[in-house]
DSSP file (Angstrom, degrees, kcal/mol; ACC not computed):
  #  RESIDUE AA STRUCTURE BP1 BP2  ACC     N-H-->O    O-->H-N    N-H-->O    O-->H-N    TCO  KAPPA ALPHA  PHI   PSI    X-CA   Y-CA   Z-CA
    1    1 A M              0   0    0      0, 0.0     2,-0.3     0, 0.0     0, 0.0   0.000 360.0 360.0 360.0 127.9   -6.1  166.1   45.7
    2    2 A T        -     0   0    0      2,-0.0     2,-0.4     1,-0.0     0, 0.0  -0.634 360.0-162.1 -83.8 135.4   -4.6  168.0   48.6
    3    3 A Q        -     0   0    0     -2,-0.3     2,-0.7     2,-0.0    -1,-0.0  -0.958  11.2-146.4-119.1 138.9   -5.8  171.5   49.2
    4    4 A N    >   -     0   0    0     -2,-0.4     3,-1.8     3,-0.3     2,-0.1  -0.892  24.5-130.8-101.1 110.9   -4.0  174.1   51.4
    5    5 A K  T 3  S+     0   0    0     -2,-0.7     3,-0.1     1,-0.3    -2,-0.0  -0.410  89.5   9.0 -66.5 131.9   -6.6  176.3   53.1
    6    6 A G  T 3  S+     0   0    0      1,-0.2     2,-0.5    -2,-0.1    -1,-0.3   0.411 105.4 109.5  82.4  -3.1   -5.8  180.0   52.6
    7    7 A V  S <  S-     0   0    0     -3,-1.8     2,-0.6     2,-0.0    -3,-0.3  -0.920  70.2-128.9-110.2 131.7   -3.1  179.3   50.1
    8    8 A N        +     0   0    0     -2,-0.5    -3,-0.1     1,-0.2     0, 0.0  -0.647  30.7 172.2 -79.2 118.0   -3.4  180.1   46.5
    9    9 A T        +     0   0    0     -2,-0.6     2,-0.8    -5,-0.1    -1,-0.2   0.309  46.6 102.0-107.4   6.7   -2.5  176.9   44.6
   10   10 A Q        -     0   0    0      2,-0.0     2,-0.2    -3,-0.0    -2,-0.0  -0.817  66.3-144.4 -97.1 109.6   -3.5  178.2   41.2
   11   11 A T        +     0   0    0     -2,-0.8     2,-0.3     2,-0.0    -2,-0.1  -0.522  36.2 152.1 -70.0 135.1   -0.5  179.2   39.2
   12   12 A H        -     0   0    0     -2,-0.2     2,-0.4    61,-0.0    61,-0.1  -0.988  49.4-103.0-157.7 158.6   -1.3  182.2   37.0
   13   13 A M        -     0   0    0     -2,-0.3     2,-0.1     1,-0.1    61,-0.1  -0.735  49.2-110.5 -81.5 131.6    0.2  185.2   35.3
   14   14 A V        -     0   0    0     -2,-0.4     2,-0.6    59,-0.3    -1,-0.1  -0.415  28.4-120.0 -67.7 139.3   -0.6  188.4   37.2
   15   15 A D        +     0   0    0      1,-0.1     3,-0.2    -2,-0.1    -1,-0.1  -0.718  37.1 169.6 -83.1 115.0   -3.1  190.6   35.4
   16   16 A V    >   +     0   0    0     -2,-0.6     3,-2.0     1,-0.1    -1,-0.1   0.218  42.3 111.7-107.2  13.5   -1.4  194.0   34.9
   17   17 A S  T 3  S+     0   0    0      1,-0.3    -1,-0.1     3,-0.0    -2,-0.0   0.734  78.6  49.0 -62.8 -24.8   -4.0  195.5   32.6
   18   18 A D  T 3  S+     0   0    0     -3,-0.2    -1,-0.3     2,-0.1     2,-0.2   0.436  90.4 103.4 -93.6  -0.2   -5.1  198.0   35.1
   19   19 A K  S <  S-     0   0    0     -3,-2.0     2,-0.1     1,-0.1    88,-0.1  -0.527  77.9-107.1 -81.8 150.0   -1.6  199.2   35.9
   20   20 A S        -     0   0    0     -2,-0.2     2,-0.6    86,-0.1   129,-0.1  -0.455  28.2-114.6 -72.0 145.5   -0.3  202.5   34.5
   21   21 A I        +     0   0    0     -2,-0.1     2,-0.3    83,-0.1    85,-0.2  -0.734  51.7 157.8 -79.3 119.5    2.2  202.5   31.7
   22   22 A T  E     -A  105   0A   0     83,-2.6    83,-2.3    -2,-0.6     2,-0.3  -0.893  49.1 -86.8-137.2 165.7    5.4  204.1   33.1
   23   23 A K  E     -A  104   0A   0     -2,-0.3     2,-0.4    81,-0.2    81,-0.2  -0.608  49.0-167.6 -71.6 132.0    9.2  204.1   32.3
   24   24 A R  E     +A  103   0A   0     79,-3.4    79,-2.0    -2,-0.3     2,-0.3  -0.942  13.3 171.9-125.3 145.7   10.8  201.1   34.0
   25   25 A Q  E     +AB 102 146A   0    121,-1.6   121,-2.7    -2,-0.4     2,-0.3  -0.982   2.7 177.6-149.7 142.1   14.4  200.4   34.6
   26   26 A A  E     -AB 101 145A   0     75,-2.1    75,-2.5    -2,-0.3     2,-0.4  -0.997   8.5-163.3-144.6 147.7   16.2  197.7   36.6
   27   27 A S  E     +AB 100 144A   0    117,-2.6   116,-2.8    -2,-0.3   117,-1.6  -0.980  10.6 176.6-127.7 143.9   19.9  196.8   37.1
   28   28 A A  E     -AB  99 142A   0     71,-2.2    71,-2.3    -2,-0.4     2,-0.3  -0.937   5.7-167.5-137.5 160.9   21.3  193.6   38.5
   29   29 A C  E     +AB  98 141A   0    112,-2.4   112,-2.7    -2,-0.3     2,-0.3  -0.965  10.8 164.7-145.5 164.6   24.8  192.3   39.1
   30   30 A G  E     -A   97   0A   0     67,-1.9    67,-2.9    -2,-0.3     2,-0.3  -0.952  19.9-137.7-166.5 174.2   26.6  189.0   39.9
   31   31 A S  E     -AB  96 138A   0    107,-2.3   107,-3.7    -2,-0.3     2,-0.4  -0.943   3.8-144.1-144.0 162.6   30.1  187.7   39.7
   32   32 A I  E     -AB  95 137A   0     63,-2.4    63,-1.8    -2,-0.3     2,-0.3  -0.990  16.6-145.9-130.8 124.9   32.2  184.7   38.8
   33   33 A Q  E     +AB  94 136A   0    103,-3.0   103,-1.7    -2,-0.4     2,-0.3  -0.622  33.0 146.0 -85.5 145.8   35.3  183.7   40.6
   34   34 A M        -     0   0    0     59,-2.6     5,-0.0    -2,-0.3    98,-0.0  -0.957  54.1 -62.0-163.1 175.0   38.2  182.1   38.7
   35   35 A L    >>  -     0   0    0     -2,-0.3     4,-1.9     1,-0.1     3,-1.1  -0.393  47.4-119.7 -64.9 145.1   42.0  181.9   38.7
   36   36 A P  H 3> S+     0   0    0      0, 0.0     4,-2.2     0, 0.0     5,-0.2   0.873 115.5  57.0 -54.0 -37.5   43.7  185.3   38.2
   37   37 A A  H 3> S+     0   0    0      1,-0.2     4,-1.7     2,-0.2     5,-0.1   0.823 105.4  51.1 -66.1 -28.4   45.4  183.9   35.1
   38   38 A T  H <> S+     0   0    0     -3,-1.1     4,-2.5     2,-0.2    -1,-0.2   0.893 106.5  53.2 -73.8 -40.2   41.9  183.1   33.7
   39   39 A V  H  X S+     0   0    0     -4,-1.9     4,-3.1     1,-0.2     5,-0.2   0.928 108.8  51.1 -57.0 -44.5   40.6  186.7   34.4
   40   40 A K  H  X S+     0   0    0     -4,-2.2     4,-2.3     1,-0.2    -1,-0.2   0.924 108.5  50.5 -62.7 -42.0   43.6  187.9   32.4
   41   41 A M  H  <>S+     0   0    0     -4,-1.7     5,-2.5     1,-0.2     6,-0.5   0.918 114.1  45.5 -59.8 -41.6   42.8  185.6   29.5
   42   42 A V  H ><5S+     0   0    0     -4,-2.5     3,-1.1     1,-0.2    11,-0.4   0.943 112.6  49.8 -66.4 -46.6   39.2  186.9   29.5
   43   43 A A  H 3<5S+     0   0    0     -4,-3.1    -2,-0.2     1,-0.3    -1,-0.2   0.799 118.0  39.6 -62.7 -33.5   40.3  190.5   29.8
   44   44 A T  T 3<5S-     0   0    0     -4,-2.3    -1,-0.3    -5,-0.2    -2,-0.2   0.304 108.5-122.2-102.0   8.3   42.8  190.2   26.9
   45   45 A S  T < 5S+     0   0    0     -3,-1.1    -3,-0.2    -4,-0.3    -4,-0.1   0.898  70.4 131.4  50.6  49.9   40.5  188.0   24.7
   46   46 A T      < +     0   0    0     -5,-2.5    -4,-0.2    -6,-0.2    -1,-0.1   0.122  26.3 125.4-113.4  18.7   43.0  185.1   24.5
   47   47 A L  B >  S-E   50   0B   0      3,-0.5     3,-1.5    -6,-0.5    81,-0.1  -0.459  71.3-118.6 -74.5 150.2   40.7  182.2   25.5
   48   48 A P  T 3  S+     0   0    0      0, 0.0    -1,-0.1     0, 0.0     3,-0.1   0.826 115.0  53.1 -56.9 -30.3   40.6  179.3   23.0
   49   49 A K  T 3  S-     0   0    0     78,-0.5     2,-0.3     1,-0.3    79,-0.1   0.587 112.9-121.8 -81.5 -11.5   36.9  179.9   22.5
   50   50 A G  B <   +E   47   0B   0     -3,-1.5     2,-1.1    77,-0.1    -3,-0.5  -0.790  65.1   5.2 110.9-154.1   37.4  183.6   21.7
   51   51 A N     >  -     0   0    0     -2,-0.3     4,-1.8     1,-0.2     5,-0.2  -0.585  56.0-178.7 -80.6  98.4   36.1  186.9   23.2
   52   52 A A  H  > S+     0   0    0     -2,-1.1     4,-2.8     1,-0.2     5,-0.2   0.870  76.2  53.7 -68.2 -37.3   34.2  185.9   26.3
   53   53 A L  H  > S+     0   0    0    -11,-0.4     4,-2.0     2,-0.2    -1,-0.2   0.906 111.7  43.1 -68.9 -40.5   33.1  189.4   27.3
   54   54 A E  H  > S+     0   0    0      2,-0.2     4,-1.8     1,-0.2    -1,-0.2   0.867 115.5  49.7 -72.2 -32.9   31.5  190.3   24.0
   55   55 A T  H  X S+     0   0    0     -4,-1.8     4,-2.1     2,-0.2    -2,-0.2   0.912 112.7  47.0 -69.0 -41.7   29.9  186.9   23.7
   56   56 A A  H  X S+     0   0    0     -4,-2.8     4,-2.2     2,-0.2    -2,-0.2   0.840 109.0  55.6 -66.6 -32.8   28.5  187.3   27.2
   57   57 A R  H  X S+     0   0    0     -4,-2.0     4,-2.1     2,-0.2    -2,-0.2   0.922 110.4  44.7 -63.1 -44.3   27.3  190.8   26.4
   58   58 A V  H  X S+     0   0    0     -4,-1.8     4,-2.5     1,-0.2    -2,-0.2   0.887 112.3  52.0 -66.7 -39.4   25.3  189.5   23.5
   59   59 A A  H  X S+     0   0    0     -4,-2.1     4,-2.4     2,-0.2    -2,-0.2   0.890 108.9  51.7 -64.1 -39.5   24.0  186.6   25.6
   60   60 A A  H  X S+     0   0    0     -4,-2.2     4,-2.5     2,-0.2    -2,-0.2   0.938 111.0  46.0 -62.7 -47.6   22.8  189.0   28.3
   61   61 A I  H  X S+     0   0    0     -4,-2.1     4,-2.0     1,-0.2    -2,-0.2   0.922 114.1  48.3 -63.6 -44.0   20.9  191.2   25.8
   62   62 A L  H  X S+     0   0    0     -4,-2.5     4,-1.3     1,-0.2    -1,-0.2   0.888 111.0  51.1 -64.1 -37.9   19.3  188.1   24.2
   63   63 A A  H  < S+     0   0    0     -4,-2.4     4,-0.4     2,-0.2     3,-0.3   0.908 108.1  52.2 -65.0 -43.7   18.4  186.7   27.6
   64   64 A A  H >< S+     0   0    0     -4,-2.5     3,-0.9     1,-0.2    -1,-0.2   0.919 111.2  47.3 -59.4 -43.9   16.7  190.0   28.6
   65   65 A K  H 3< S+     0   0    0     -4,-2.0    -1,-0.2     1,-0.2    -2,-0.2   0.765 118.4  41.0 -67.7 -26.3   14.7  190.0   25.4
   66   66 A N  T >X S+     0   0    0     -4,-1.3     3,-1.9    -3,-0.3     4,-0.7   0.177  73.1 120.3-110.9  16.7   13.6  186.4   25.9
   67   67 A T  H X> S+     0   0    0     -3,-0.9     4,-3.0    -4,-0.4     3,-1.6   0.857  71.5  59.8 -51.2 -41.8   12.9  186.2   29.6
   68   68 A P  H 34 S+     0   0    0      0, 0.0    -1,-0.3     0, 0.0     6,-0.2   0.753 103.1  53.5 -62.7 -20.8    9.3  185.2   29.1
   69   69 A Q  H <4 S+     0   0    0     -3,-1.9    -2,-0.2     1,-0.1    -3,-0.0   0.636 118.4  35.6 -81.6 -15.3   10.5  182.1   27.3
   70   70 A I  H << S+     0   0    0     -3,-1.6    -3,-0.1    -4,-0.7    -1,-0.1   0.806 117.4  47.7-104.5 -41.9   12.7  181.2   30.2
   71   71 A I  S >< S-     0   0    0     -4,-3.0     3,-1.7     1,-0.1    -1,-0.3  -0.918  80.9-144.1-105.8 110.5   10.7  182.3   33.3
   72   72 A P  T 3  S+     0   0    0      0, 0.0    -1,-0.1     0, 0.0   -59,-0.1   0.748  89.4  38.8 -55.4 -36.7    7.2  180.9   32.9
   73   73 A L  T 3  S+     0   0    0    -61,-0.1   -59,-0.3     2,-0.1     2,-0.2   0.330  84.6 118.2-101.3   8.4    5.0  183.7   34.4
   74   74 A C    <   -     0   0    0     -3,-1.7   -61,-0.0    -7,-0.2    -3,-0.0  -0.533  65.2-119.8 -76.8 139.6    6.9  186.7   33.2
   75   75 A H        -     0   0    0     -2,-0.2     2,-0.5     1,-0.1    -1,-0.1  -0.523  26.0-110.9 -74.3 143.2    5.1  189.1   30.9
   76   76 A P        -     0   0    0      0, 0.0    -1,-0.1     0, 0.0   -10,-0.1  -0.646  45.4-164.1 -70.0 124.4    6.4  189.8   27.4
   77   77 A L        -     0   0    0     -2,-0.5     2,-1.7   -12,-0.2    28,-0.1  -0.842  29.7-116.2-119.9 151.3    7.7  193.3   27.5
   78   78 A P        -     0   0    0      0, 0.0    26,-0.7     0, 0.0     2,-0.2  -0.607  38.9-155.0 -80.9  83.7    8.7  195.9   24.9
   79   79 A I  E     -C  103   0A   0     -2,-1.7    24,-0.3     1,-0.2     3,-0.1  -0.418  18.1-179.2 -66.6 128.8   12.3  196.2   25.9
   80   80 A S  E     +     0   0A   0     22,-2.6     2,-0.3     1,-0.3    23,-0.2   0.559  66.3   8.4-104.6 -14.0   13.6  199.6   24.9
   81   81 A G  E     +C  102   0A   0     21,-1.4    21,-2.7   -20,-0.0    -1,-0.3  -0.931  56.0 173.3-166.2 141.2   17.2  199.1   26.1
   82   82 A A  E     +C  101   0A   0     -2,-0.3     2,-0.3    19,-0.2    19,-0.2  -0.955   9.9 163.1-152.6 134.5   19.5  196.5   27.4
   83   83 A K  E     -C  100   0A   0     17,-2.2    17,-2.4    -2,-0.3     2,-0.4  -0.987  17.8-159.3-148.3 156.6   23.2  196.5   28.2
   84   84 A C  E     -C   99   0A   0     -2,-0.3     2,-0.3    15,-0.2    15,-0.2  -0.996  10.1-171.1-140.0 131.2   25.7  194.5   30.2
   85   85 A D  E     -C   98   0A   0     13,-2.6    13,-2.6    -2,-0.4     2,-0.3  -0.844   9.2-147.7-122.8 159.7   29.1  195.8   31.4
   86   86 A F  E     -C   97   0A   0     -2,-0.3     2,-0.4    11,-0.2    11,-0.2  -0.942   8.2-158.1-132.6 146.3   31.9  193.8   33.0
   87   87 A E  E     -C   96   0A   0      9,-2.1     9,-2.5    -2,-0.3     2,-0.6  -0.983  13.3-156.4-125.3 117.7   34.6  194.5   35.6
   88   88 A C  E     -C   95   0A   0     -2,-0.4     2,-0.7     7,-0.2     7,-0.2  -0.841   8.4-173.7 -97.7 121.1   37.7  192.3   35.5
   89   89 A D  E  >> +C   94   0A   0      5,-3.1     5,-1.9    -2,-0.6     4,-0.8  -0.837   7.0 176.1-117.4  90.8   39.6  192.0   38.7
   90   90 A E  T  45S+     0   0    0     -2,-0.7     3,-0.3     1,-0.2    -1,-0.1   0.838  77.9  60.0 -63.1 -33.3   42.8  190.0   38.1
   91   91 A V  T  45S+     0   0    0      1,-0.2    -1,-0.2     2,-0.1    -2,-0.0   0.931 117.6  29.0 -62.1 -47.7   44.1  190.5   41.6
   92   92 A N  T  45S-     0   0    0      2,-0.1    -1,-0.2    -3,-0.1    -2,-0.2   0.342 107.6-119.5 -97.0   3.9   41.1  188.8   43.3
   93   93 A G  T  <5 +     0   0    0     -4,-0.8   -59,-2.6    -3,-0.3     2,-0.3   0.956  68.8 127.6  58.1  56.0   40.3  186.5   40.4
   94   94 A C  E   < -AC  33  89A   0     -5,-1.9    -5,-3.1   -61,-0.2     2,-0.4  -0.998  44.5-163.6-145.6 141.8   36.8  187.9   39.8
   95   95 A I  E     -AC  32  88A   0    -63,-1.8   -63,-2.4    -2,-0.3     2,-0.4  -0.999  15.5-157.5-125.0 130.5   34.7  189.2   36.9
   96   96 A T  E     -AC  31  87A   0     -9,-2.5    -9,-2.1    -2,-0.4     2,-0.4  -0.879   2.3-159.4-105.5 135.8   31.5  191.2   37.8
   97   97 A A  E     -AC  30  86A   0    -67,-2.9   -67,-1.9    -2,-0.4     2,-0.4  -0.952   6.2-172.0-114.8 134.8   28.7  191.5   35.3
   98   98 A T  E     -AC  29  85A   0    -13,-2.6   -13,-2.6    -2,-0.4     2,-0.4  -0.988   4.8-169.2-128.0 122.2   26.1  194.4   35.6
   99   99 A A  E     -AC  28  84A   0    -71,-2.3   -71,-2.2    -2,-0.4     2,-0.4  -0.875   5.3-168.9-112.7 142.6   23.0  194.4   33.4
  100  100 A T  E     -AC  27  83A   0    -17,-2.4   -17,-2.2    -2,-0.4     2,-0.4  -0.999   6.1-173.7-130.5 131.8   20.6  197.3   33.0
  101  101 A V  E     -AC  26  82A   0    -75,-2.5   -75,-2.1    -2,-0.4     2,-0.3  -0.967   1.8-168.8-129.5 141.1   17.3  196.9   31.2
  102  102 A K  E     +AC  25  81A   0    -21,-2.7   -22,-2.6    -2,-0.4   -21,-1.4  -0.947  13.6 151.9-130.3 149.6   14.7  199.5   30.3
  103  103 A C  E     -AC  24  79A   0    -79,-2.0   -79,-3.4    -2,-0.3     2,-0.6  -0.973  39.5-125.7-160.3 165.6   11.1  199.5   29.0
  104  104 A T  E     +A   23   0A   0    -26,-0.7   -81,-0.2    -2,-0.3     2,-0.2  -0.965  65.0 104.5-115.1 110.4    7.9  201.6   29.0
  105  105 A G  E    S-A   22   0A   0    -83,-2.3   -83,-2.6    -2,-0.6    43,-0.1  -0.858  79.7 -81.3-164.3-164.8    5.2  199.3   30.2
  106  106 A Q  S    S+     0   0    0     -2,-0.2     2,-0.3   -85,-0.2   -86,-0.1   0.405 103.9  36.4-101.6  -1.8    2.8  198.1   32.9
  107  107 A T  S    S-     0   0    0    -85,-0.1   -83,-0.1   -88,-0.1   -85,-0.1  -0.983  87.3 -92.9-149.2 160.8    5.3  195.9   34.9
  108  108 A G        -     0   0    0     -2,-0.3     3,-0.2     1,-0.1     4,-0.1  -0.087  15.2-134.3 -76.4 169.1    8.9  196.0   35.8
  109  109 A V     >  +     0   0    0     -8,-0.2     4,-1.9     1,-0.1   -83,-0.2  -0.063  66.3 116.9-112.0  29.1   12.0  194.6   34.2
  110  110 A E  H  > S+     0   0    0      1,-0.2     4,-2.5     2,-0.2     5,-0.2   0.925  78.5  48.7 -63.4 -44.8   13.7  193.1   37.3
  111  111 A M  H  > S+     0   0    0      1,-0.2     4,-2.1     2,-0.2    -1,-0.2   0.802 108.5  54.3 -68.8 -28.7   13.5  189.6   36.0
  112  112 A E  H  > S+     0   0    0      2,-0.2     4,-2.2     3,-0.2    -1,-0.2   0.903 110.3  46.2 -68.8 -41.0   14.9  190.7   32.7
  113  113 A A  H  X S+     0   0    0     -4,-1.9     4,-2.1     2,-0.2    -2,-0.2   0.918 114.9  46.9 -67.9 -41.9   18.0  192.3   34.4
  114  114 A L  H  X S+     0   0    0     -4,-2.5     4,-2.1     2,-0.2    -2,-0.2   0.887 113.3  48.8 -65.7 -38.6   18.5  189.2   36.6
  115  115 A T  H  X S+     0   0    0     -4,-2.1     4,-2.6    -5,-0.2    -1,-0.2   0.889 109.7  52.9 -68.0 -37.8   18.1  186.9   33.7
  116  116 A A  H  X S+     0   0    0     -4,-2.2     4,-2.2     2,-0.2    -2,-0.2   0.927 110.2  46.5 -63.1 -45.8   20.6  189.0   31.6
  117  117 A V  H  X S+     0   0    0     -4,-2.1     4,-2.7     2,-0.2     5,-0.2   0.913 112.3  51.6 -62.7 -42.0   23.3  188.8   34.4
  118  118 A S  H  X S+     0   0    0     -4,-2.1     4,-2.4     1,-0.2    -2,-0.2   0.933 111.1  46.7 -60.5 -47.2   22.7  185.0   34.8
  119  119 A A  H  X S+     0   0    0     -4,-2.6     4,-2.2     2,-0.2    -1,-0.2   0.887 111.6  52.0 -62.4 -40.7   23.1  184.4   31.1
  120  120 A A  H  X S+     0   0    0     -4,-2.2     4,-2.2     2,-0.2    -2,-0.2   0.941 112.6  44.3 -58.0 -49.7   26.3  186.6   30.9
  121  121 A L  H  X S+     0   0    0     -4,-2.7     4,-2.7     1,-0.2    -2,-0.2   0.886 112.5  51.5 -68.3 -37.2   27.9  184.7   33.8
  122  122 A L  H  X S+     0   0    0     -4,-2.4     4,-2.7    -5,-0.2    -1,-0.2   0.871 109.0  52.4 -65.9 -36.2   26.9  181.3   32.4
  123  123 A T  H  X S+     0   0    0     -4,-2.2     4,-2.2     2,-0.2    -2,-0.2   0.915 109.4  48.1 -66.5 -42.2   28.4  182.3   29.1
  124  124 A I  H  X S+     0   0    0     -4,-2.2     4,-1.3     2,-0.2    -2,-0.2   0.919 111.2  52.7 -62.9 -42.3   31.7  183.3   30.7
  125  125 A Y  H >X S+     0   0    0     -4,-2.7     4,-1.8     1,-0.2     3,-0.7   0.942 109.9  46.8 -54.0 -50.8   31.6  180.0   32.6
  126  126 A D  H 3< S+     0   0    0     -4,-2.7     4,-0.3     1,-0.2    -1,-0.2   0.870 113.2  48.2 -61.6 -37.2   31.1  178.1   29.4
  127  127 A M  H 3< S+     0   0    0     -4,-2.2   -78,-0.5     1,-0.2    -1,-0.2   0.657 120.1  37.4 -80.8 -14.6   33.9  179.9   27.6
  128  128 A T  H XX S+     0   0    0     -4,-1.3     3,-2.0    -3,-0.7     4,-1.1   0.567  88.2  90.8-111.2 -11.9   36.4  179.5   30.5
  129  129 A K  T 3< S+     0   0    0     -4,-1.8    -2,-0.1     1,-0.3    -3,-0.1   0.741  81.5  61.2 -63.0 -22.4   35.6  176.0   31.8
  130  130 A G  T 34 S+     0   0    0     -4,-0.3    -1,-0.3     1,-0.2     3,-0.1   0.684 115.4  32.0 -74.6 -17.3   38.2  174.4   29.4
  131  131 A V  T <4 S+     0   0    0     -3,-2.0     2,-0.3     1,-0.2    -2,-0.2   0.462 122.4  41.9-116.1  -6.1   41.0  176.3   31.0
  132  132 A D     <  -     0   0    0     -4,-1.1     3,-0.4     1,-0.1    -1,-0.2  -0.955  45.0-175.9-149.8 121.8   39.9  176.6   34.7
  133  133 A D  S    S+     0   0    0     -2,-0.3    -1,-0.1     1,-0.2    -4,-0.1   0.433  78.8  74.4 -93.7   1.1   38.2  174.1   37.0
  134  134 A T        +     0   0    0      2,-0.0    -1,-0.2     0, 0.0  -101,-0.1   0.337  63.0 141.3 -95.6   6.2   37.8  176.6   39.9
  135  135 A L        +     0   0    0     -3,-0.4     2,-0.3   -10,-0.1  -101,-0.2  -0.140  22.0 174.2 -59.4 140.4   34.9  178.5   38.4
  136  136 A E  E     -B   33   0A   0   -103,-1.7  -103,-3.0     2,-0.0     2,-0.3  -0.880  23.0-145.8-151.7 115.9   32.2  179.6   40.8
  137  137 A I  E     -B   32   0A   0     -2,-0.3     2,-0.3  -105,-0.2  -105,-0.2  -0.643  29.6-168.9 -79.5 133.9   29.2  181.9   40.1
  138  138 A E  E     -B   31   0A   0   -107,-3.7  -107,-2.3    -2,-0.3    -2,-0.0  -0.930  37.2 -15.7-131.6 151.7   28.3  184.1   43.1
  139  139 A R  E     -     0   0A   0     -2,-0.3     2,-0.6  -109,-0.2    -1,-0.2   0.738  50.8-168.1  35.2  78.4   25.7  186.4   44.4
  140  140 A I  E     +     0   0A   0   -110,-0.2     2,-0.3    -3,-0.1  -110,-0.2  -0.854  23.6 165.7 -92.4 122.3   23.3  187.5   41.7
  141  141 A V  E     -B   29   0A   0   -112,-2.7  -112,-2.4    -2,-0.6     2,-0.5  -0.959  43.5-108.9-139.3 152.4   21.2  190.4   43.1
  142  142 A L  E     -B   28   0A   0     -2,-0.3  -114,-0.3  -114,-0.2     3,-0.1  -0.708  28.6-172.9 -77.1 128.5   18.9  193.2   42.0
  143  143 A L  E     -     0   0A   0   -116,-2.8    12,-3.2    -2,-0.5     2,-0.3   0.876  60.7 -21.5 -90.4 -45.5   20.8  196.5   42.5
  144  144 A E  E     -BD  27 154A   0   -117,-1.6  -117,-2.6    10,-0.2    -1,-0.4  -0.995  48.5-163.1-162.6 158.9   18.0  198.9   41.7
  145  145 A K  E     -BD  26 153A   0      8,-2.3     8,-2.4    -2,-0.3     2,-0.3  -0.991  10.2-168.9-145.7 144.6   14.6  199.4   40.1
  146  146 A T  E     +B   25   0A   0   -121,-2.7  -121,-1.6    -2,-0.3     6,-0.1  -0.957  44.1  37.6-133.1 153.7   12.7  202.5   39.1
  147  147 A G        +     0   0    0     -2,-0.3     3,-0.2     1,-0.2  -123,-0.1   0.050  67.5  74.1  94.3 157.1    9.2  203.2   37.9
  148  148 A G  S >  S-     0   0    0   -125,-0.2     3,-1.1     1,-0.2    -1,-0.2  -0.118  88.5 -63.9  93.9 169.2    5.9  201.8   38.8
  149  149 A K  T 3  S+     0   0    0      1,-0.2    -1,-0.2  -129,-0.1     3,-0.1   0.850 124.3  59.1 -63.6 -38.2    3.4  201.9   41.7
  150  150 A S  T 3  S-     0   0    0      1,-0.2    -1,-0.2    -3,-0.2    -2,-0.1   0.556 104.3-133.7 -76.2  -6.3    5.6  200.3   44.3
  151  151 A G    <   -     0   0    0     -3,-1.1    -1,-0.2    -4,-0.0     2,-0.2  -0.268  36.0 -36.0  88.1-173.0    8.3  203.0   43.9
  152  152 A D        -     0   0    0     -6,-0.1     2,-0.4    -3,-0.1    -6,-0.2  -0.482  46.4-160.4 -88.5 158.0   12.0  202.9   43.5
  153  153 A F  E     +D  145   0A   0     -8,-2.4    -8,-2.3    -2,-0.2     2,-0.4  -0.996   8.8 179.4-137.0 133.3   14.4  200.4   45.1
  154  154 A H  E     -D  144   0A   0     -2,-0.4   -10,-0.2   -10,-0.2     2,-0.2  -0.969  27.4-129.0-134.3 118.1   18.1  200.9   45.6
  155  155 A R        -     0   0    0    -12,-3.2     2,-0.1    -2,-0.4    -2,-0.0  -0.445  28.2-113.7 -65.3 132.2   20.2  198.2   47.3
  156  156 A D        -     0   0    0     -2,-0.2    -1,-0.1     1,-0.1     0, 0.0  -0.430  16.6-136.4 -60.5 140.0   22.4  199.5   50.1
  157  157 A K              0   0    0      1,-0.2    -1,-0.1    -2,-0.1    -2,-0.1   0.654 360.0 360.0 -71.9 -16.5   26.1  199.1   49.2
  158  158 A S              0   0    0      0, 0.0    -1,-0.2     0, 0.0    -2,-0.1   0.475 360.0 360.0 -71.1 360.0   26.9  197.8   52.8
């Protein structure tokens, strides 16, 4: 067995039992590029598979609630709110998803927000892949987080 001196090789869930319970919130976003005609089909709910935005919204909320089942070391959290909004840009052939997740707990909800956006974009991909071969998911990022010992984070718009 190989050992790396000075490197923690024991995978474990971080113990948060001594952390204070505070209100936590995180928002993340990402986008999916597609043909402008496909964006129009999504925006007008005329895809063969149905309403992609509402299906993606439900997928995002479900993903936020089930993040510990997807990401092995995430803590199960009492999610108090989750939402996902979309911006359809027909001119540039792009749909942007933004998810916001809230809880009152001992650890943040960044992973829940990132997982929600990922699930939303994957759902849109699944629902549009039959009409568009150019699909490309891009730049999933944490926009902001609030609450907790490490303080707030807000991504610069630049």
